[in-house]
TORPA-4810 file (N, C-alpha, C, O; in nm, 3 decimals):
<nodes>
NODE_1_-1.534_-0.069_2.197_-1.538_-0.177_2.295_-1.673_-0.247_2.283_-1.777_-0.184_2.299_M
NODE_2_-1.672_-0.376_2.257_-1.798_-0.450_2.243_-1.874_-0.458_2.375_-1.814_-0.468_2.482_P
NODE_3_-2.005_-0.453_2.365_-2.089_-0.465_2.484_-2.091_-0.610_2.532_-2.071_-0.702_2.453_L
NODE_4_-2.116_-0.628_2.660_-2.129_-0.762_2.716_-2.224_-0.757_2.834_-2.262_-0.649_2.880_S
NODE_5_-2.262_-0.874_2.881_-2.347_-0.884_3.000_-2.481_-0.815_2.985_-2.544_-0.821_2.880_G
NODE_6_-2.523_-0.748_3.092_-2.654_-0.684_3.094_-2.663_-0.569_2.993_-2.770_-0.543_2.939_S
NODE_7_-2.549_-0.500_2.968_-2.549_-0.393_2.867_-2.582_-0.448_2.729_-2.658_-0.387_2.654_E
NODE_8_-2.525_-0.565_2.695_-2.550_-0.629_2.567_-2.696_-0.670_2.556_-2.760_-0.646_2.454_L
NODE_9_-2.749_-0.732_2.660_-2.890_-0.774_2.659_-2.984_-0.655_2.642_-3.082_-0.663_2.568_L
NODE_10_-2.955_-0.546_2.711_-3.039_-0.426_2.702_-3.034_-0.367_2.561_-3.137_-0.326_2.508_A
NODE_11_-2.916_-0.362_2.501_-2.901_-0.307_2.366_-2.974_-0.393_2.264_-3.039_-0.339_2.174_K
NODE_12_-2.964_-0.525_2.275_-3.033_-0.616_2.183_-3.184_-0.597_2.195_-3.255_-0.594_2.095_V
NODE_13_-3.232_-0.583_2.317_-3.376_-0.562_2.339_-3.418_-0.427_2.280_-3.524_-0.417_2.218_K
NODE_14_-3.336_-0.326_2.299_-3.365_-0.192_2.246_-3.371_-0.192_2.093_-3.455_-0.125_2.034_E
NODE_15_-3.281_-0.267_2.030_-3.275_-0.270_1.883_-3.389_-0.349_1.821_-3.424_-0.326_1.705_L
NODE_16_-3.448_-0.441_1.897_-3.567_-0.513_1.852_-3.550_-0.587_1.721_-3.472_-0.681_1.712_G
NODE_17_-3.623_-0.546_1.618_-3.627_-0.615_1.489_-3.521_-0.567_1.390_-3.535_-0.589_1.270_D
NODE_18_-3.418_-0.503_1.438_-3.308_-0.457_1.352_-3.243_-0.578_1.285_-3.247_-0.688_1.340_T
NODE_19_-3.183_-0.558_1.168_-3.115_-0.669_1.100_-3.000_-0.721_1.187_-2.946_-0.649_1.270_S
NODE_20_-2.965_-0.846_1.165_-2.856_-0.907_1.242_-2.726_-0.830_1.224_-2.652_-0.809_1.320_K
NODE_21_-2.697_-0.789_1.102_-2.573_-0.714_1.074_-2.570_-0.583_1.152_-2.469_-0.549_1.213_S
NODE_22_-2.682_-0.510_1.150_-2.688_-0.383_1.222_-2.677_-0.404_1.372_-2.616_-0.324_1.442_D
NODE_23_-2.736_-0.514_1.421_-2.731_-0.543_1.564_-2.587_-0.572_1.607_-2.541_-0.520_1.709_M
NODE_24_-2.517_-0.653_1.530_-2.377_-0.685_1.562_-2.292_-0.557_1.559_-2.209_-0.535_1.647_V
NODE_25_-2.315_-0.473_1.459_-2.243_-0.347_1.444_-2.271_-0.254_1.563_-2.178_-0.199_1.622_R
NODE_26_-2.399_-0.236_1.597_-2.439_-0.146_1.705_-2.387_-0.191_1.842_-2.366_-0.108_1.931_E
NODE_27_-2.367_-0.320_1.859_-2.318_-0.373_1.987_-2.165_-0.373_1.994_-2.108_-0.411_2.096_C
NODE_28_-2.099_-0.330_1.885_-1.954_-0.312_1.888_-1.871_-0.430_1.844_-1.750_-0.433_1.866_G
NODE_29_-1.932_-0.528_1.782_-1.858_-0.647_1.738_-1.813_-0.630_1.593_-1.856_-0.703_1.504_Y
NODE_30_-1.726_-0.531_1.573_-1.675_-0.495_1.441_-1.525_-0.479_1.450_-1.473_-0.424_1.547_V
NODE_31_-1.454_-0.526_1.348_-1.310_-0.502_1.338_-1.281_-0.461_1.195_-1.368_-0.467_1.109_S
NODE_32_-1.157_-0.420_1.169_-1.118_-0.375_1.035_-1.037_-0.481_0.965_-0.950_-0.544_1.025_S
NODE_33_-1.065_-0.500_0.837_-0.985_-0.589_0.754_-0.861_-0.514_0.708_-0.849_-0.393_0.729_K
NODE_34_-0.768_-0.586_0.646_-0.645_-0.525_0.596_-0.674_-0.414_0.496_-0.601_-0.315_0.491_K
NODE_35_-0.779_-0.430_0.416_-0.810_-0.330_0.314_-0.891_-0.212_0.369_-0.931_-0.123_0.293_D
NODE_36_-0.914_-0.211_0.500_-0.985_-0.100_0.564_-1.135_-0.119_0.576_-1.201_-0.044_0.648_G
NODE_37_-1.189_-0.219_0.509_-1.333_-0.243_0.522_-1.362_-0.310_0.656_-1.272_-0.360_0.723_S
NODE_38_-1.490_-0.309_0.695_-1.524_-0.363_0.826_-1.558_-0.511_0.818_-1.608_-0.561_0.718_E
NODE_39_-1.528_-0.580_0.928_-1.564_-0.721_0.943_-1.658_-0.730_1.063_-1.625_-0.682_1.172_R
NODE_40_-1.772_-0.791_1.043_-1.867_-0.812_1.152_-1.834_-0.944_1.220_-1.828_-1.048_1.154_L
NODE_41_-1.814_-0.942_1.350_-1.773_-1.059_1.426_-1.896_-1.127_1.488_-1.922_-1.114_1.608_N
NODE_42_-1.970_-1.198_1.403_-2.094_-1.263_1.446_-2.069_-1.366_1.556_-2.144_-1.371_1.653_F
NODE_43_-1.966_-1.447_1.540_-1.940_-1.553_1.639_-1.916_-1.494_1.777_-1.974_-1.541_1.875_T
NODE_44_-1.831_-1.393_1.785_-1.803_-1.329_1.914_-1.930_-1.268_1.973_-1.953_-1.274_2.093_A
NODE_45_-2.012_-1.208_1.886_-2.138_-1.148_1.931_-2.230_-1.254_1.991_-2.283_-1.237_2.100_F
NODE_46_-2.248_-1.364_1.917_-2.339_-1.469_1.966_-2.286_-1.537_2.092_-2.364_-1.572_2.180_Y
NODE_47_-2.155_-1.556_2.101_-2.098_-1.613_2.223_-2.121_-1.522_2.342_-2.157_-1.567_2.450_E
NODE_48_-2.100_-1.390_2.321_-2.123_-1.294_2.429_-2.270_-1.289_2.468_-2.304_-1.276_2.586_A
NODE_49_-2.357_-1.300_2.369_-2.500_-1.298_2.396_-2.543_-1.420_2.477_-2.619_-1.408_2.573_L
NODE_50_-2.493_-1.537_2.438_-2.526_-1.659_2.514_-2.470_-1.653_2.655_-2.536_-1.694_2.751_L
NODE_51_-2.348_-1.602_2.668_-2.288_-1.589_2.801_-2.368_-1.490_2.887_-2.387_-1.513_3.007_E
NODE_52_-2.414_-1.381_2.826_-2.494_-1.283_2.900_-2.626_-1.343_2.947_-2.682_-1.300_3.048_A
NODE_53_-2.674_-1.442_2.873_-2.799_-1.509_2.910_-2.775_-1.624_3.008_-2.869_-1.694_3.046_K
NODE_54_-2.649_-1.644_3.048_-2.618_-1.742_3.151_-2.570_-1.877_3.102_-2.555_-1.969_3.182_G
NODE_55_-2.546_-1.890_2.972_-2.496_-2.017_2.920_-2.345_-2.020_2.934_-2.275_-1.933_2.881_L
NODE_56_-2.294_-2.119_3.005_-2.150_-2.131_3.028_-2.086_-2.213_2.917_-2.146_-2.308_2.866_S
NODE_57_-1.965_-2.176_2.880_-1.890_-2.248_2.778_-1.783_-2.337_2.838_-1.685_-2.368_2.770_F
NODE_58_-1.798_-2.377_2.961_-1.701_-2.468_3.022_-1.577_-2.398_3.070_-1.581_-2.322_3.167_G
NODE_59_-1.465_-2.422_3.001_-1.336_-2.370_3.049_-1.304_-2.231_2.998_-1.190_-2.206_2.960_D
NODE_60_-1.400_-2.139_2.996_-1.370_-2.002_2.959_-1.391_-1.972_2.812_-1.318_-1.891_2.755_G
NODE_61_-1.488_-2.035_2.750_-1.526_-2.006_2.612_-1.411_-2.018_2.514_-1.397_-1.936_2.423_A
NODE_62_-1.329_-2.119_2.534_-1.222_-2.141_2.438_-1.096_-2.062_2.467_-0.997_-2.076_2.394_G
NODE_63_-1.096_-1.982_2.570_-0.976_-1.906_2.602_-0.864_-2.005_2.636_-0.886_-2.104_2.706_K
NODE_64_-0.746_-1.978_2.586_-0.635_-2.069_2.607_-0.633_-2.183_2.508_-0.561_-2.281_2.527_G
NODE_65_-0.713_-2.171_2.402_-0.717_-2.274_2.299_-0.685_-2.212_2.165_-0.727_-2.101_2.135_R
NODE_66_-0.610_-2.284_2.085_-0.572_-2.237_1.953_-0.659_-2.300_1.847_-0.767_-2.351_1.876_G
NODE_67_-0.611_-2.295_1.725_-0.683_-2.350_1.610_-0.709_-2.498_1.632_-0.622_-2.572_1.678_K
NODE_68_-0.828_-2.540_1.599_-0.863_-2.680_1.612_-0.890_-2.722_1.755_-0.903_-2.841_1.783_G
NODE_69_-0.899_-2.625_1.848_-0.930_-2.657_1.986_-0.812_-2.707_2.067_-0.829_-2.751_2.181_G
NODE_70_-0.692_-2.702_2.008_-0.575_-2.747_2.083_-0.546_-2.650_2.197_-0.559_-2.529_2.181_R
NODE_71_-0.507_-2.703_2.310_-0.473_-2.620_2.425_-0.341_-2.549_2.398_-0.245_-2.611_2.352_K
NODE_72_-0.336_-2.419_2.427_-0.214_-2.341_2.406_-0.108_-2.382_2.507_-0.139_-2.405_2.624_L
NODE_73_0.016_-2.391_2.462_0.123_-2.435_2.552_0.190_-2.320_2.625_0.256_-2.343_2.727_S
NODE_74_0.175_-2.198_2.575_0.242_-2.080_2.630_0.394_-2.094_2.626_0.465_-2.035_2.707_Y
NODE_75_0.442_-2.172_2.530_0.585_-2.186_2.504_0.609_-2.161_2.357_0.521_-2.187_2.274_N
NODE_76_0.727_-2.111_2.324_0.764_-2.091_2.184_0.914_-2.112_2.173_0.983_-2.127_2.274_T
NODE_77_0.963_-2.113_2.051_1.108_-2.125_2.033_1.151_-2.037_1.919_1.070_-2.002_1.833_R
NODE_78_1.277_-2.001_1.918_1.333_-1.919_1.812_1.337_-2.004_1.685_1.383_-2.118_1.687_V
NODE_79_1.288_-1.947_1.575_1.286_-2.018_1.448_1.423_-2.015_1.381_1.512_-1.942_1.425_Q
NODE_80_1.440_-2.094_1.274_1.568_-2.106_1.205_1.622_-1.973_1.155_1.743_-1.955_1.144_F
NODE_81_1.532_-1.877_1.125_1.575_-1.747_1.073_1.593_-1.642_1.183_1.618_-1.525_1.153_N
NODE_82_1.583_-1.682_1.307_1.604_-1.592_1.420_1.478_-1.524_1.471_1.483_-1.452_1.571_G
NODE_83_1.366_-1.545_1.404_1.241_-1.483_1.448_1.181_-1.558_1.566_1.199_-1.679_1.581_N
NODE_84_1.110_-1.483_1.647_1.039_-1.540_1.760_0.891_-1.521_1.733_0.841_-1.408_1.735_L
NODE_85_0.820_-1.630_1.706_0.681_-1.624_1.667_0.590_-1.638_1.789_0.608_-1.728_1.871_L
NODE_86_0.493_-1.547_1.799_0.396_-1.555_1.909_0.274_-1.633_1.865_0.234_-1.727_1.933_I
NODE_87_0.214_-1.598_1.754_0.101_-1.672_1.700_-0.032_-1.603_1.717_-0.053_-1.524_1.809_G
NODE_88_-0.122_-1.634_1.625_-0.253_-1.570_1.618_-0.340_-1.599_1.741_-0.413_-1.512_1.787_K
NODE_89_-0.333_-1.720_1.792_-0.416_-1.755_1.907_-0.383_-1.667_2.029_-0.473_-1.628_2.104_A
NODE_90_-0.256_-1.635_2.046_-0.215_-1.553_2.159_-0.254_-1.407_2.138_-0.300_-1.340_2.230_Y
NODE_91_-0.234_-1.356_2.015_-0.272_-1.217_1.990_-0.423_-1.200_1.999_-0.471_-1.094_2.040_T
NODE_92_-0.499_-1.303_1.963_-0.644_-1.297_1.976_-0.685_-1.293_2.123_-0.778_-1.220_2.160_A
NODE_93_-0.618_-1.370_2.208_-0.648_-1.369_2.351_-0.628_-1.230_2.411_-0.699_-1.190_2.503_L
NODE_94_-0.529_-1.157_2.358_-0.499_-1.023_2.408_-0.572_-0.914_2.331_-0.553_-0.796_2.357_L
NODE_95_-0.657_-0.955_2.236_-0.733_-0.862_2.153_-0.641_-0.764_2.081_-0.670_-0.644_2.075_D
NODE_96_-0.531_-0.815_2.026_-0.437_-0.733_1.951_-0.477_-0.731_1.804_-0.532_-0.828_1.753_L
NODE_97_-0.451_-0.620_1.738_-0.488_-0.603_1.599_-0.366_-0.571_1.515_-0.267_-0.519_1.567_N
NODE_98_-0.371_-0.600_1.385_-0.260_-0.563_1.297_-0.229_-0.414_1.310_-0.320_-0.331_1.308_P
NODE_99_-0.103_-0.382_1.322_-0.062_-0.242_1.336_-0.041_-0.197_1.479_0.017_-0.091_1.501_G
NODE_100_-0.086_-0.276_1.579_-0.060_-0.239_1.718_0.091_-0.235_1.739_0.163_-0.323_1.692_D
NODE_101_0.138_-0.133_1.810_0.282_-0.116_1.830_0.320_-0.140_1.976_0.242_-0.112_2.067_E
NODE_102_0.442_-0.193_1.994_0.493_-0.224_2.127_0.636_-0.179_2.140_0.710_-0.174_2.042_F
NODE_103_0.675_-0.147_2.262_0.815_-0.125_2.294_0.867_-0.257_2.350_0.800_-0.322_2.431_E
NODE_104_0.986_-0.298_2.306_1.046_-0.421_2.354_1.141_-0.387_2.467_1.234_-0.309_2.448_I
NODE_105_1.118_-0.443_2.584_1.206_-0.424_2.700_1.276_-0.556_2.727_1.211_-0.659_2.747_K
NODE_106_1.407_-0.553_2.727_1.485_-0.673_2.756_1.528_-0.671_2.901_1.586_-0.573_2.948_L
NODE_107_1.500_-0.778_2.971_1.541_-0.792_3.109_1.632_-0.913_3.121_1.672_-0.973_3.021_G
NODE_108_1.663_-0.948_3.241_1.747_-1.065_3.263_1.666_-1.190_3.230_1.578_-1.229_3.306_R
NODE_109_1.695_-1.253_3.117_1.628_-1.374_3.070_1.478_-1.356_3.050_1.400_-1.449_3.072_K
NODE_110_1.437_-1.235_3.008_1.296_-1.213_2.979_1.281_-1.102_2.875_1.369_-1.017_2.859_Q
NODE_111_1.169_-1.107_2.807_1.133_-1.005_2.710_0.995_-0.955_2.747_0.904_-1.035_2.768_I
NODE_112_0.978_-0.824_2.756_0.847_-0.765_2.783_0.805_-0.684_2.663_0.884_-0.607_2.608_K
NODE_113_0.681_-0.700_2.622_0.622_-0.618_2.516_0.526_-0.521_2.583_0.427_-0.562_2.644_L
NODE_114_0.556_-0.393_2.571_0.475_-0.291_2.637_0.404_-0.210_2.528_0.470_-0.156_2.439_I
NODE_115_0.271_-0.201_2.533_0.200_-0.125_2.431_0.251_0.017_2.421_0.269_0.085_2.523_P
NODE_116_0.275_0.064_2.299_0.325_0.200_2.277_0.226_0.300_2.335_0.105_0.290_2.314_A
NODE_117_0.279_0.396_2.410_0.194_0.500_2.468_0.136_0.466_2.603_0.063_0.547_2.660_G
NODE_118_0.166_0.346_2.657_0.110_0.310_2.787_0.194_0.371_2.899_0.305_0.417_2.876_S
NODE_119_0.139_0.370_3.020_0.208_0.427_3.135_0.335_0.350_3.168_0.431_0.409_3.217_A
NODE_120_0.337_0.217_3.141_0.454_0.135_3.171_0.572_0.165_3.079_0.685_0.123_3.106_D
NODE_121_0.544_0.239_2.970_0.647_0.264_2.870_0.761_0.348_2.926_0.876_0.331_2.885_E
NODE_122_0.729_0.437_3.019_0.832_0.526_3.072_0.913_0.467_3.179_1.003_0.532_3.232_E
</nodes>
């Protein structure tokens, strides 16, 4: 879990002259690539750092926005092949990663995706 707020500021101060890569890693802004190697999330780190220092990003630091800054519509449609596409912008908002598993619950005119192993699953 990446650090934020006062915890992030304290950790950055503690690390002092550490390299930028090590600082990003130590603060938890790391994810895994498809090949298993690590990816350092510098942008997320710097945004969290600026936010911790009190700099506001307006409407929630881009939350609810997709590629190119377009506002997310929160609507989708079934594609020609029967697939229902959610999209990267939405999975990023929920901090979902490749390989995350869900149980699909069908209700009356609704679909719920419940993370595998969660309390709601039962």
